[in-house]
GUZATI-880436 format. One line per field, with one value per atom (N, C-alpha, C): x, y, z; atom name. Coordinates in Angstrom, 2 decimals. Layout:
c1 = c(X, ...)
c2 = c(Y, ...)
c3 = c(Z, ...)
atom = c(CA, ...)
This chain:
c1 = c(-61.48, -62.66, -62.54, -63.40, -63.59, -63.11, -62.37, -62.11, -62.47, -62.82, -63.02, -62.54, -62.79, -62.05, -62.83, -63.58, -64.33, -63.35, -62.46, -61.74, -60.79, -61.00, -60.60, -59.03, -58.56, -57.01, -56.45, -55.06, -54.28, -53.99, -54.67, -54.70, -56.08, -57.03, -58.58, -59.31, -59.62, -60.18, -61.94, -62.17, -63.65, -64.03, -65.66, -65.93, -66.57, -66.96, -67.30, -68.53, -69.59, -70.88, -70.86, -69.61, -69.59, -68.92, -68.61, -68.00, -69.45, -69.51, -70.55, -69.93, -70.98, -70.86, -69.85, -70.30, -69.45, -68.73, -67.56, -66.51, -65.99, -66.20, -65.19, -63.92, -62.84, -61.75, -60.78, -60.50, -59.73, -58.28, -57.09, -55.74, -55.53, -56.10, -55.78, -56.82, -56.28, -57.40, -58.15, -57.56, -58.15, -59.15, -59.12, -60.18, -61.31, -60.92, -62.17, -62.94, -62.24, -63.05, -64.00, -63.31, -64.11, -65.23, -65.31, -66.35, -67.41, -66.86, -67.86, -68.51, -67.63, -68.44, -69.45, -69.12, -69.82, -71.10, -70.86, -71.92, -72.50, -72.16, -72.72, -73.58, -74.79, -75.63, -75.31, -75.21, -75.03, -74.22, -72.98, -71.65, -70.93, -69.98, -69.64, -67.99, -66.97, -65.66, -65.42, -65.14, -64.95, -63.60, -62.59, -61.38, -60.56, -59.31, -58.16, -56.93, -56.68, -55.31, -54.48, -53.32, -52.30, -53.09, -54.02, -54.40, -55.24, -55.68, -56.18, -57.70, -58.21, -59.58, -60.74, -61.53, -62.59, -63.97, -64.98, -66.19, -67.35, -68.28, -69.54, -70.71, -71.44, -72.78, -73.58, -74.63, -75.69, -75.85, -75.39, -75.93, -77.03, -77.99, -79.12, -80.04, -79.81, -80.45, -79.81, -78.53, -77.82, -76.57, -76.45, -75.21, -73.94, -72.84, -71.59, -70.37, -69.35, -68.21, -67.17, -66.42, -65.45, -64.26, -63.16, -61.71, -60.57, -59.77, -58.81, -57.66, -56.66, -56.08, -54.47, -54.09, -52.64, -52.08, -50.76, -50.23, -49.34, -49.37, -48.98, -49.74, -49.23, -49.59, -49.61, -48.55, -48.53, -49.62, -49.75, -50.55, -52.06, -52.50, -54.04, -54.11, -52.83, -53.10, -53.65, -52.79, -53.27, -54.55, -55.23, -56.18, -57.68, -57.33, -58.39, -58.55, -57.41, -57.60, -58.34, -58.10, -58.50, -60.34, -60.51, -61.78, -62.71, -62.17, -62.46, -62.71, -61.53, -61.55, -62.15, -61.79, -62.43, -63.52, -63.99, -65.17, -66.29, -65.98, -67.18, -67.67, -66.90, -67.01, -67.21, -68.17, -68.48, -67.64, -67.82, -67.62, -66.52, -65.72, -64.60, -64.52, -64.68, -64.45, -63.39, -62.21, -61.48, -61.66, -61.36, -61.36, -60.23, -59.39, -58.14, -57.90, -56.32, -55.69, -55.04, -54.56, -53.64, -52.98, -51.94, -51.33, -51.57, -51.65, -51.83, -50.93, -50.77, -49.94, -50.52, -51.68, -52.32, -52.85, -52.30, -52.91, -54.45, -55.07, -56.57, -57.41, -56.36, -56.94, -56.52, -56.97, -56.37, -56.57, -56.02, -56.30, -57.92, -58.20, -59.54, -60.68, -60.00, -60.80, -61.23, -62.37, -62.70, -62.69, -61.92, -61.71, -62.12, -62.69, -63.27, -62.25, -61.41, -60.45, -61.08, -60.58, -60.96, -60.08, -58.88, -57.84, -56.78, -56.04, -54.62, -53.65, -52.51, -51.33, -50.07, -49.47, -48.23, -47.28, -45.87, -44.88, -44.60, -45.48, -45.48, -45.40, -44.87, -44.92, -46.09, -46.90, -48.10, -48.70, -49.36, -50.15, -49.34, -48.06, -47.09, -46.98, -46.65, -46.47, -47.74, -48.95, -50.10, -50.46, -50.75, -51.25, -50.65, -49.34, -48.58, -49.30, -50.09, -50.67, -49.61, -49.12, -48.02, -48.66, -49.87, -50.65, -50.15, -49.93, -49.57, -50.65, -51.78, -52.89, -54.26, -54.80, -55.99, -57.10, -58.43, -59.40, -60.66, -61.16, -62.01, -63.64, -64.08, -65.69, -66.54, -67.07, -67.88, -69.15, -69.86, -71.01, -70.81, -69.91, -69.44, -69.40, -68.47, -68.20, -69.48, -70.37, -71.74, -72.59, -72.52, -73.23, -72.62, -71.47, -70.79, -71.10, -71.26, -71.28, -72.70, -73.79, -75.46, -75.17, -74.66, -74.62, -74.38, -73.12, -72.72, -73.48, -74.21, -75.09, -76.27, -76.80, -78.01, -77.54, -76.52, -76.07, -75.10, -75.24, -74.51, -73.04, -72.22, -71.23, -70.17, -69.42, -68.47, -67.44, -67.43, -66.51, -65.70, -64.37, -63.53, -63.22, -63.24, -62.82, -61.53, -60.58, -59.12, -58.68, -57.61, -56.63, -55.31, -55.21, -53.93, -52.67, -51.69, -50.37, -50.41, -50.21, -49.80, -48.51, -47.96, -46.49, -46.17, -44.86, -44.79, -43.70, -43.33, -42.51, -42.92, -43.14, -43.63, -42.65, -41.40, -40.35, -39.39, -40.02, -39.71, -38.72, -37.51, -36.68, -36.30, -37.24, -36.92, -38.17, -39.59, -40.55, -40.75, -40.91, -41.09, -42.60, -43.06, -44.31, -44.84, -44.33, -44.39, -44.72, -43.79, -44.01, -45.32, -45.52, -46.84, -47.96, -48.20, -49.19, -49.42, -48.27, -48.24, -48.26, -47.53, -47.17, -48.14, -48.78, -49.76, -51.00, -51.32, -52.35, -53.21, -52.00, -52.39, -52.55, -53.24, -53.25, -53.07, -53.08, -52.82, -51.78, -51.34, -50.43, -50.78, -50.73, -51.14, -50.46, -50.73, -50.17, -51.07, -52.09, -52.80, -53.89, -54.09, -55.19, -55.09, -53.60, -53.15, -53.47, -53.06, -53.30, -54.78, -55.61, -56.83, -57.67, -57.33, -57.93, -57.57, -56.21, -55.59, -56.42, -56.52, -57.15, -58.43, -59.28, -60.84, -60.63, -59.78, -59.78, -59.55, -58.60, -58.27, -59.42, -59.83, -61.12, -62.49, -62.81, -63.92, -64.90, -64.14, -64.96, -65.15, -65.78, -65.81, -64.80, -64.19, -63.47, -63.56, -63.35, -63.40, -62.94, -62.48, -61.61, -62.08, -62.15, -62.50, -61.34, -60.78, -59.71, -59.83, -59.24, -59.54, -57.94, -57.61, -56.34, -55.88, -54.77, -54.26, -53.17, -52.45, -51.29, -50.80, -50.15, -49.90, -48.22, -48.24, -46.50, -45.91, -47.02, -46.51, -46.08, -47.16, -46.87, -46.33, -46.27, -45.88, -46.91, -48.03, -49.20, -49.53, -50.08, -50.21, -51.14, -52.04, -53.04, -52.50, -52.77, -52.09, -52.49, -51.84, -52.14, -53.53, -54.06, -55.38, -56.37, -56.25, -57.53, -57.44, -56.39, -56.27, -56.95, -57.20, -57.58, -59.12, -59.63, -61.14, -61.87, -60.77, -61.56, -61.73, -62.36, -62.45, -63.97, -65.13, -66.48, -67.16, -66.76, -67.44, -67.42, -66.08, -65.81, -66.54, -66.31, -66.94, -68.58, -69.05, -70.53, -70.92, -70.00, -70.43, -70.39, -69.27, -69.10, -70.51, -70.78, -71.89, -72.97, -73.48, -74.57, -74.58, -73.43, -73.54, -74.04, -74.00, -74.54, -75.77, -76.63, -78.23, -78.70, -77.71, -78.56, -78.50)
c2 = c(49.61, 50.35, 50.28, 49.94, 49.36, 50.62, 50.52, 51.73, 51.25, 52.29, 52.03, 53.34, 53.22, 54.23, 55.45, 55.87, 56.91, 57.73, 57.04, 57.88, 58.99, 60.13, 61.27, 61.58, 61.35, 61.77, 60.64, 60.52, 59.91, 59.81, 60.96, 61.29, 61.16, 60.92, 60.77, 59.58, 58.49, 57.72, 57.78, 58.74, 59.16, 59.22, 58.52, 58.56, 60.03, 60.64, 61.81, 62.28, 61.35, 61.57, 61.59, 61.17, 60.78, 62.15, 63.39, 64.41, 65.48, 65.85, 67.04, 68.45, 69.23, 70.42, 71.68, 71.18, 71.82, 71.06, 71.46, 70.53, 71.36, 70.89, 71.35, 70.84, 71.53, 70.87, 71.25, 70.18, 70.28, 70.07, 70.43, 69.99, 68.49, 68.06, 66.82, 65.92, 64.60, 63.83, 63.01, 63.11, 62.60, 63.69, 64.58, 65.74, 65.60, 65.33, 65.16, 63.87, 62.77, 61.55, 61.92, 62.86, 63.43, 64.15, 64.73, 65.44, 64.88, 63.64, 62.83, 62.06, 61.67, 60.58, 61.38, 62.62, 63.39, 64.05, 64.69, 65.67, 65.14, 64.11, 63.62, 62.29, 62.33, 61.33, 60.48, 59.21, 58.43, 58.50, 59.02, 59.29, 57.89, 58.15, 57.02, 57.67, 56.60, 56.98, 56.84, 58.04, 57.84, 57.88, 58.44, 58.64, 58.35, 57.46, 57.22, 57.17, 57.43, 57.35, 58.25, 57.92, 58.48, 58.84, 58.39, 58.93, 60.09, 60.56, 61.75, 61.61, 61.28, 60.82, 61.91, 61.26, 62.17, 61.30, 62.02, 61.35, 62.40, 61.61, 62.35, 61.98, 62.86, 62.52, 63.38, 63.74, 64.61, 65.35, 66.54, 67.58, 68.13, 67.71, 68.37, 68.23, 66.94, 66.80, 67.36, 68.11, 68.85, 67.64, 67.58, 66.66, 67.59, 67.13, 67.68, 66.89, 67.16, 66.21, 66.92, 66.18, 66.82, 66.20, 66.52, 66.07, 66.68, 65.95, 66.65, 67.19, 68.23, 68.92, 68.71, 68.35, 68.20, 69.86, 69.68, 70.83, 71.70, 72.74, 73.82, 73.99, 74.94, 75.47, 74.36, 73.69, 72.71, 71.54, 71.10, 70.00, 70.60, 71.79, 72.20, 72.55, 72.97, 73.36, 71.99, 71.05, 69.71, 69.38, 69.39, 68.61, 69.75, 70.87, 71.84, 72.04, 72.27, 72.17, 71.04, 69.79, 68.47, 68.64, 69.15, 69.29, 70.19, 71.29, 72.25, 71.75, 71.11, 71.00, 69.69, 68.87, 67.49, 66.91, 67.33, 67.06, 68.06, 69.05, 69.88, 70.57, 70.57, 71.26, 73.05, 73.43, 74.83, 75.56, 75.11, 75.82, 75.13, 75.68, 75.06, 75.94, 75.60, 76.04, 75.45, 76.08, 75.41, 75.72, 74.59, 74.65, 74.37, 75.26, 75.16, 75.65, 75.49, 76.22, 77.33, 77.98, 79.18, 79.87, 80.46, 81.00, 82.51, 83.16, 84.61, 85.37, 86.40, 87.50, 88.95, 88.69, 89.93, 89.36, 90.08, 89.72, 89.84, 90.58, 90.85, 89.67, 88.60, 87.54, 86.31, 85.77, 84.66, 83.44, 82.57, 80.98, 80.55, 80.01, 79.43, 80.26, 81.45, 82.75, 81.95, 82.00, 81.65, 82.79, 82.98, 83.73, 83.24, 84.41, 84.23, 84.96, 84.48, 85.12, 85.83, 87.07, 88.28, 88.18, 88.42, 88.28, 87.49, 86.77, 86.18, 86.79, 87.14, 87.62, 86.84, 86.44, 85.52, 85.75, 85.40, 85.60, 84.25, 83.35, 82.15, 82.49, 81.59, 81.89, 80.94, 80.37, 79.44, 80.06, 81.20, 81.82, 82.09, 82.37, 82.87, 81.63, 80.49, 79.35, 78.87, 78.90, 78.27, 78.94, 80.32, 80.89, 82.14, 82.55, 83.71, 85.00, 84.64, 85.66, 86.27, 87.43, 88.01, 88.60, 88.55, 88.96, 88.15, 88.90, 88.30, 88.45, 88.94, 88.89, 88.47, 87.45, 86.71, 87.01, 87.05, 87.37, 86.34, 86.03, 85.01, 85.25, 84.35, 84.63, 85.50, 86.47, 87.56, 87.05, 86.11, 85.49, 84.08, 83.56, 82.38, 83.22, 84.03, 85.01, 85.38, 86.01, 86.52, 85.54, 84.43, 83.11, 82.49, 82.60, 82.05, 83.07, 84.68, 85.42, 85.36, 85.29, 85.04, 83.77, 82.70, 81.55, 81.87, 82.55, 83.30, 83.79, 84.52, 85.41, 84.62, 83.69, 82.99, 81.91, 81.59, 80.65, 80.97, 82.42, 83.20, 82.44, 82.53, 82.31, 83.55, 84.03, 84.96, 84.77, 85.71, 85.43, 86.80, 86.58, 87.70, 87.80, 88.76, 88.78, 89.50, 88.61, 89.19, 88.74, 89.65, 88.98, 88.16, 87.15, 86.17, 86.30, 86.01, 85.78, 84.11, 83.86, 82.30, 82.24, 81.50, 81.05, 79.86, 79.98, 78.48, 77.91, 78.42, 77.85, 77.80, 76.47, 76.65, 77.07, 76.67, 77.03, 78.29, 79.30, 80.28, 81.47, 81.68, 82.21, 83.83, 84.18, 85.52, 86.40, 85.90, 86.70, 87.31, 88.85, 89.53, 89.93, 89.43, 89.52, 90.94, 92.02, 93.35, 93.70, 93.12, 93.84, 93.06, 91.88, 91.09, 91.79, 92.26, 92.93, 94.24, 95.19, 96.53, 96.43, 95.85, 96.16, 95.39, 94.45, 93.49, 93.52, 93.92, 94.22, 92.61, 91.72, 90.22, 90.01, 89.32, 89.13, 87.58, 86.81, 85.28, 85.00, 83.90, 83.13, 81.59, 81.01, 79.87, 79.40, 78.31, 77.92, 77.28, 77.72, 77.01, 77.76, 79.14, 79.90, 80.33, 80.58, 81.22, 80.25, 79.11, 78.27, 77.83, 77.99, 77.48, 78.81, 79.99, 81.17, 81.41, 81.34, 81.22, 80.52, 79.02, 77.97, 78.66, 78.94, 79.56, 80.71, 81.57, 82.88, 82.36, 81.33, 80.86, 80.21, 79.33, 78.46, 78.94, 80.32, 80.99, 80.00, 79.70, 78.92, 80.09, 79.22, 80.11, 79.35, 80.15, 79.31, 80.58, 79.89, 80.65, 80.03, 80.42, 79.69, 80.49, 79.23, 79.92, 78.97, 79.90, 79.29, 79.42, 78.33, 78.51, 78.51, 79.60, 79.94, 78.90, 78.36, 77.13, 77.53, 78.40, 79.02, 80.78, 81.08, 82.68, 82.44, 83.22, 83.40, 84.52, 85.19, 86.40, 85.68, 84.79, 84.54, 83.00, 82.44, 81.10, 80.01, 80.28, 79.48, 78.45, 77.36, 76.26, 75.30, 74.87, 73.85, 72.52, 71.60, 70.17, 69.68, 68.75, 68.16, 67.32, 66.99, 66.09, 67.26, 68.38, 69.40, 69.84, 70.14, 70.63, 69.64, 68.34, 67.37, 67.17, 67.32, 67.21, 68.17, 69.18, 70.34, 71.79, 71.49, 72.87, 72.68, 72.24, 71.98, 73.38, 74.53, 75.84, 75.98, 76.16, 76.49, 75.37, 74.09, 73.20, 73.13, 73.51, 73.61, 74.95, 76.02, 77.44, 77.13, 76.33, 76.06, 75.15, 74.17, 73.31, 73.81, 74.92, 75.63, 76.82, 77.06, 78.24, 77.64, 76.17, 75.52, 75.99, 75.79, 76.08, 77.21, 78.38, 79.70, 80.34)
c3 = c(71.25, 70.89, 69.30, 68.49, 67.14, 66.27, 65.16, 64.33, 62.91, 62.06, 60.59, 59.76, 58.66, 57.76, 57.99, 58.60, 58.88, 60.02, 60.58, 61.68, 61.10, 61.60, 60.74, 60.93, 62.30, 62.36, 63.11, 63.10, 63.81, 65.08, 65.63, 67.19, 67.96, 66.89, 67.62, 66.95, 67.71, 66.97, 66.98, 67.51, 67.46, 66.10, 65.82, 64.39, 64.64, 63.17, 63.03, 63.73, 63.84, 64.73, 66.05, 66.40, 68.19, 68.70, 68.10, 68.69, 68.83, 69.74, 69.91, 69.15, 69.02, 68.40, 69.44, 70.58, 71.50, 72.47, 72.68, 73.36, 74.31, 75.79, 76.75, 76.75, 77.19, 77.21, 78.32, 79.33, 80.15, 79.73, 80.50, 79.99, 80.56, 81.65, 82.08, 81.81, 81.17, 80.84, 82.05, 83.13, 84.37, 84.65, 84.38, 84.75, 83.71, 82.47, 81.40, 82.03, 82.52, 83.04, 84.30, 85.03, 86.41, 85.92, 85.00, 84.52, 83.85, 82.94, 82.45, 83.41, 84.38, 85.69, 86.11, 86.71, 87.76, 86.99, 85.74, 85.36, 84.08, 83.30, 82.14, 81.98, 81.38, 81.55, 80.21, 80.11, 79.14, 78.23, 79.00, 78.41, 77.85, 76.82, 76.19, 75.88, 76.29, 76.01, 74.33, 73.69, 72.01, 71.75, 72.68, 72.18, 73.35, 73.12, 74.25, 73.68, 72.45, 72.00, 72.48, 72.56, 73.73, 75.08, 75.78, 76.81, 76.93, 75.69, 75.72, 75.64, 76.64, 76.88, 76.15, 75.48, 75.08, 75.47, 75.99, 76.43, 75.81, 75.43, 74.75, 75.49, 75.94, 76.89, 76.76, 77.69, 77.88, 79.42, 78.99, 80.31, 80.38, 81.00, 81.08, 79.74, 79.08, 77.80, 76.69, 76.63, 75.77, 75.59, 74.28, 73.83, 73.96, 74.75, 74.83, 74.74, 74.46, 74.49, 75.25, 76.30, 77.12, 76.72, 76.43, 75.97, 76.51, 76.72, 76.96, 76.08, 76.40, 75.36, 75.65, 76.87, 77.26, 77.52, 77.56, 77.98, 77.06, 77.06, 75.93, 74.62, 73.98, 72.83, 71.63, 71.60, 70.64, 70.79, 71.91, 72.37, 72.11, 72.62, 72.37, 70.76, 70.32, 68.78, 67.77, 68.29, 67.50, 67.81, 68.97, 69.19, 68.99, 69.17, 68.78, 67.31, 66.56, 65.47, 64.42, 65.14, 64.70, 64.89, 65.85, 66.28, 65.63, 65.36, 64.65, 62.97, 62.56, 60.95, 60.45, 61.28, 60.97, 61.51, 62.67, 63.30, 63.28, 62.76, 62.58, 63.93, 64.86, 66.30, 65.80, 66.64, 66.29, 67.34, 68.88, 69.87, 70.66, 71.29, 72.26, 73.42, 74.64, 75.84, 76.64, 76.77, 77.68, 79.10, 79.98, 81.40, 81.92, 82.52, 82.88, 84.26, 84.58, 85.92, 85.25, 86.16, 85.87, 87.23, 86.75, 87.83, 87.93, 89.44, 89.38, 89.45, 88.75, 89.03, 89.48, 90.31, 90.82, 92.05, 93.28, 94.62, 94.66, 93.94, 93.92, 93.38, 92.59, 91.99, 92.89, 94.01, 95.06, 94.31, 94.87, 94.76, 94.81, 93.73, 93.63, 92.86, 92.58, 91.75, 90.45, 90.06, 88.57, 87.54, 86.60, 85.67, 84.19, 83.72, 82.21, 81.37, 80.42, 79.33, 78.52, 78.30, 77.67, 76.15, 76.58, 75.58, 76.17, 75.13, 75.56, 74.58, 75.45, 74.91, 74.89, 73.82, 73.74, 72.72, 73.29, 72.61, 71.51, 71.66, 70.90, 69.40, 68.45, 66.89, 66.44, 67.38, 66.80, 65.58, 65.85, 64.80, 63.69, 63.81, 62.46, 61.82, 62.44, 61.85, 61.19, 62.07, 61.40, 60.07, 60.17, 59.00, 58.59, 58.80, 58.80, 59.56, 60.84, 61.33, 62.53, 62.06, 63.16, 64.67, 64.85, 65.84, 67.43, 68.19, 69.48, 70.49, 70.09, 70.76, 70.16, 70.61, 70.31, 71.10, 70.54, 71.55, 71.58, 72.64, 72.68, 72.24, 71.98, 71.43, 72.29, 71.66, 72.54, 73.08, 71.95, 72.23, 73.25, 73.19, 73.88, 75.65, 75.62, 76.79, 77.38, 76.70, 77.18, 77.59, 76.99, 77.90, 79.00, 79.28, 80.32, 81.47, 81.15, 82.07, 82.62, 81.57, 82.06, 82.95, 82.56, 83.44, 85.05, 84.95, 86.20, 87.08, 86.55, 87.13, 87.73, 86.79, 87.11, 88.02, 88.38, 89.52, 90.51, 90.88, 91.67, 91.93, 90.62, 90.54, 90.44, 91.34, 91.30, 89.93, 89.43, 88.06, 87.66, 87.42, 87.11, 85.64, 85.24, 83.56, 83.45, 82.71, 82.63, 81.32, 81.04, 80.06, 80.75, 79.75, 80.21, 79.55, 79.99, 79.30, 79.07, 77.76, 77.37, 77.27, 78.14, 77.73, 77.46, 76.51, 75.97, 77.10, 78.04, 78.95, 80.26, 81.07, 82.42, 83.51, 83.41, 83.97, 83.53, 83.50, 82.92, 83.79, 83.37, 84.19, 83.77, 82.57, 82.00, 82.07, 82.16, 81.88, 83.27, 83.30, 84.43, 84.81, 85.99, 86.46, 86.04, 86.64, 86.46, 85.06, 84.23, 82.71, 82.08, 82.51, 82.03, 82.53, 83.61, 84.34, 83.82, 83.72, 83.43, 82.12, 81.26, 79.85, 78.91, 79.37, 78.43, 79.03, 80.31, 81.24, 81.41, 81.78, 82.22, 84.08, 84.06, 85.70, 85.65, 84.72, 84.81, 84.14, 84.21, 83.38, 82.98, 81.93, 81.44, 80.19, 79.56, 78.41, 77.24, 77.12, 76.10, 75.27, 75.85, 75.09, 73.91, 73.68, 72.44, 71.17, 71.31, 70.29, 69.87, 71.13, 70.81, 70.23, 70.60, 70.09, 68.52, 68.21, 66.76, 65.96, 66.55, 65.61, 65.40, 66.15, 66.18, 65.20, 65.11, 64.40, 63.01, 62.73, 61.47, 60.72, 61.53, 60.85, 61.13, 61.79, 61.86, 62.51, 63.70, 64.96, 66.08, 67.09, 68.31, 69.49, 70.14, 71.40, 72.52, 73.84, 74.95, 76.12, 77.20, 78.27, 79.53, 80.41, 82.03, 82.68, 83.60, 84.42, 85.78, 86.74, 88.06, 88.47, 89.30, 90.04, 90.89, 90.22, 91.18, 91.71, 91.62, 92.03, 92.08, 92.89, 92.79, 92.58, 91.52, 91.15, 92.29, 92.87, 93.89, 95.20, 95.73, 97.02, 97.26, 96.18, 96.22, 96.46, 96.87, 97.39, 95.94, 96.25, 95.28, 95.71, 94.99, 95.09, 94.84, 95.76, 95.43, 94.22, 93.61, 92.44, 92.21, 93.34, 93.31, 93.42, 94.02, 93.93, 92.52, 91.98, 90.66, 89.56, 89.73, 88.96, 89.33, 90.78, 90.81, 91.60, 91.79, 92.69, 92.14, 90.72, 90.09, 89.76, 90.42, 90.20, 89.97, 90.73, 90.31, 89.10, 88.44, 86.98, 86.14, 86.44, 85.61, 85.38, 86.48, 86.40, 85.70, 85.79, 85.21, 83.74, 83.22, 81.52, 81.23, 81.96, 81.18, 81.57, 82.24, 82.65, 81.24, 80.95, 79.84, 78.55, 78.45, 77.36, 77.21, 78.19, 78.48, 78.14, 78.32, 78.17, 76.70)
atom = c(N, CA, C, N, CA, C, N, CA, C, N, CA, C, N, CA, C, N, CA, C, N, CA, C, N, CA, C, N, CA, C, N, CA, C, N, CA, C, N, CA, C, N, CA, C, N, CA, C, N, CA, C, N, CA, C, N, CA, C, N, CA, C, N, CA, C, N, CA, C, N, CA, C, N, CA, C, N, CA, C, N, CA, C, N, CA, C, N, CA, C, N, CA, C, N, CA, C, N, CA, C, N, CA, C, N, CA, C, N, CA, C, N, CA, C, N, CA, C, N, CA, C, N, CA, C, N, CA, C, N, CA, C, N, CA, C, N, CA, C, N, CA, C, N, CA, C, N, CA, C, N, CA, C, N, CA, C, N, CA, C, N, CA, C, N, CA, C, N, CA, C, N, CA, C, N, CA, C, N, CA, C, N, CA, C, N, CA, C, N, CA, C, N, CA, C, N, CA, C, N, CA, C, N, CA, C, N, CA, C, N, CA, C, N, CA, C, N, CA, C, N, CA, C, N, CA, C, N, CA, C, N, CA, C, N, CA, C, N, CA, C, N, CA, C, N, CA, C, N, CA, C, N, CA, C, N, CA, C, N, CA, C, N, CA, C, N, CA, C, N, CA, C, N, CA, C, N, CA, C, N, CA, C, N, CA, C, N, CA, C, N, CA, C, N, CA, C, N, CA, C, N, CA, C, N, CA, C, N, CA, C, N, CA, C, N, CA, C, N, CA, C, N, CA, C, N, CA, C, N, CA, C, N, CA, C, N, CA, C, N, CA, C, N, CA, C, N, CA, C, N, CA, C, N, CA, C, N, CA, C, N, CA, C, N, CA, C, N, CA, C, N, CA, C, N, CA, C, N, CA, C, N, CA, C, N, CA, C, N, CA, C, N, CA, C, N, CA, C, N, CA, C, N, CA, C, N, CA, C, N, CA, C, N, CA, C, N, CA, C, N, CA, C, N, CA, C, N, CA, C, N, CA, C, N, CA, C, N, CA, C, N, CA, C, N, CA, C, N, CA, C, N, CA, C, N, CA, C, N, CA, C, N, CA, C, N, CA, C, N, CA, C, N, CA, C, N, CA, C, N, CA, C, N, CA, C, N, CA, C, N, CA, C, N, CA, C, N, CA, C, N, CA, C, N, CA, C, N, CA, C, N, CA, C, N, CA, C, N, CA, C, N, CA, C, N, CA, C, N, CA, C, N, CA, C, N, CA, C, N, CA, C, N, CA, C, N, CA, C, N, CA, C, N, CA, C, N, CA, C, N, CA, C, N, CA, C, N, CA, C, N, CA, C, N, CA, C, N, CA, C, N, CA, C, N, CA, C, N, CA, C, N, CA, C, N, CA, C, N, CA, C, N, CA, C, N, CA, C, N, CA, C, N, CA, C, N, CA, C, N, CA, C, N, CA, C, N, CA, C, N, CA, C, N, CA, C, N, CA, C, N, CA, C, N, CA, C, N, CA, C, N, CA, C, N, CA, C, N, CA, C, N, CA, C, N, CA, C, N, CA, C, N, CA, C, N, CA, C, N, CA, C, N, CA, C, N, CA, C, N, CA, C, N, CA, C, N, CA, C, N, CA, C, N, CA, C, N, CA, C, N, CA, C, N, CA, C, N, CA, C, N, CA, C, N, CA, C, N, CA, C, N, CA, C, N, CA, C, N, CA, C, N, CA, C, N, CA, C, N, CA, C, N, CA, C, N, CA, C, N, CA, C, N, CA, C, N, CA, C, N, CA, C, N, CA, C, N, CA, C, N, CA, C, N, CA, C, N, CA, C, N, CA, C, N, CA, C, N, CA, C, N, CA, C, N, CA, C, N, CA, C, N, CA, C, N, CA, C, N, CA, C, N, CA, C, N, CA, C, N, CA, C, N, CA, C, N, CA, C, N, CA, C)
């Protein structure tokens, strides 16, 4: 890919006009590729640095970018900050997977995040924000809810716990559910929402339940990569309403 002096960051080789105002962000670069190939028209690969693919194309005539964010708050923090700060992105919607800690939210449930709670120091280090709770954009969430109703997609709304450690030996599921009112566990929403708050942008997150921390059930990796079409369609349709 050709590069010139208008490339804004060392992590993203896209030129400023090549990123849409609304960016859909899966964690997995191959899921970004899947979304572009299946859902977007006239798409173009605009970033491949470190294999963190970004594609810009059109969904039903609306320009949109789909870009991977990697795993964990630090990775999400870098890519979402740069999109907001240097590419003039206004809206980021994460589409990801999560572990359920509530038997009433089984595998493959589609969940809209209301608030994210975390013990991460990300916000503190970013801009001295001591809050451990971050909220999603009300206006983006309203559009996602409207799109779910229009497309007959069952949508659960919930708080999530955002952990810095995947193989955690100390977090108590009961505490997460009862003290923090969280029904899911994932690893990226806190950094995304903290960046949006700090930079006065909008962020939201829709998750598909890929595993249960109660029953031990788990979707295979291939299905995590390409099997979340209901969630993907929902978020893309929300751009239109």
